[in-house]
C-alpha positions in Angstrom: 23.6 -10.5 7.0 26.9 -9.6 6.1 28.8 -13.0 6.6 30.3 -13.1 3.6 32.9 -16.0 4.4 29.8 -18.4 4.9 27.5 -20.2 2.2 24.6 -19.2 1.3 23.2 -22.1 3.5 25.1 -21.5 6.2 24.3 -17.7 6.4 20.5 -18.7 6.7 21.5 -22.2 9.5 22.9 -18.5 11.2 20.2 -16.3 10.9 17.7 -19.2 11.9 19.5 -19.8 15.4 19.9 -15.7 16.1 16.5 -15.3 16.1 15.6 -19.1 17.6 18.0 -17.7 20.5 17.0 -14.2 20.3 16.1 -13.9 24.1 19.5 -15.4 25.2 21.4 -12.5 23.1 19.8 -9.3 24.4 22.7 -8.5 26.7 20.2 -8.5 29.3 20.1 -10.6 32.7 18.0 -13.4 32.4 16.9 -15.7 35.4 17.7 -19.4 36.1 14.8 -21.4 37.1 16.5 -24.7 37.1 17.5 -27.4 40.3 20.1 -25.3 42.3 23.5 -26.2 40.5 26.4 -27.9 43.6 29.8 -28.1 42.6 31.4 -31.4 43.2 34.3 -30.9 44.9 37.8 -33.5 44.9 38.4 -35.3 48.2 41.2 -34.1 48.6 40.6 -30.5 47.7 41.4 -27.2 49.9 39.9 -23.6 49.2 41.7 -22.2 46.1 43.2 -18.4 46.6 44.5 -16.8 43.6 46.0 -12.9 43.4 44.1 -10.5 41.6 45.2 -9.5 38.3 46.6 -6.0 38.3 44.5 -3.3 36.2 46.4 -0.5 34.2 45.5 2.8 35.5 44.3 3.9 32.0 41.1 1.2 32.4 41.0 1.8 36.5 37.5 3.9 36.2 36.1 1.8 33.2 36.5 -1.1 35.4 35.0 0.9 38.7 31.8 1.4 36.0 31.6 -2.1 34.7 31.4 -3.6 38.3 29.0 -0.6 39.7 26.7 -2.1 36.5 27.0 -5.4 37.3 26.1 -4.7 41.1 23.4 -3.1 39.6 21.7 -5.8 37.6 22.9 -8.7 40.8 25.5 -10.2 38.3 28.0 -9.4 41.4 27.5 -8.8 44.9 30.4 -7.1 47.2 32.5 -9.9 49.2 34.5 -9.0 51.8 35.8 -12.3 53.0 35.9 -15.2 50.9 37.5 -19.1 51.1 37.7 -19.3 47.5 38.8 -16.4 44.9 40.0 -16.3 41.5 41.5 -13.8 39.3 39.8 -11.6 37.2 41.5 -10.1 34.4 40.6 -6.9 31.6 40.8 -7.3 28.2 40.6 -4.2 26.3 38.2 -3.2 23.4 38.6 -1.0 20.5 35.8 1.1 21.7 37.5 2.1 25.1 35.5 -0.2 27.6 36.9 -3.5 28.6 35.6 -7.4 28.9 36.2 -8.7 32.4 37.1 -12.2 31.9 37.6 -14.8 35.0 40.5 -17.4 35.6 38.7 -20.5 36.8 41.7 -23.1 36.3 42.5 -23.3 39.8 38.5 -23.9 40.9 38.5 -26.4 37.9 41.2 -28.6 38.8 39.4 -29.4 42.3 36.3 -30.3 40.7 35.4 -34.0 39.9 
């Protein structure tokens, strides 16, 4: 590990943490076996709708490929209509792929 900005003790601590959590850092989907999660909404909350962000033409195929991959591993599911929506956008990476980001600020304002 070449984290030269860290002290040797901090590098050792980072290495230990990465080894302890290597199953979480494989870049694969895992399974959640805990109790179901329920989001508690504020009483005055109304369904939130946000318009989608546009995707530059240069990244549209990359985004389609990314969505297809996420659907194939069951992280995304196609929905034709929903009461609640939020915007998703991309941040281009140097290797010509994209990082998909979702803006949950509208939903967060409705949570207790």
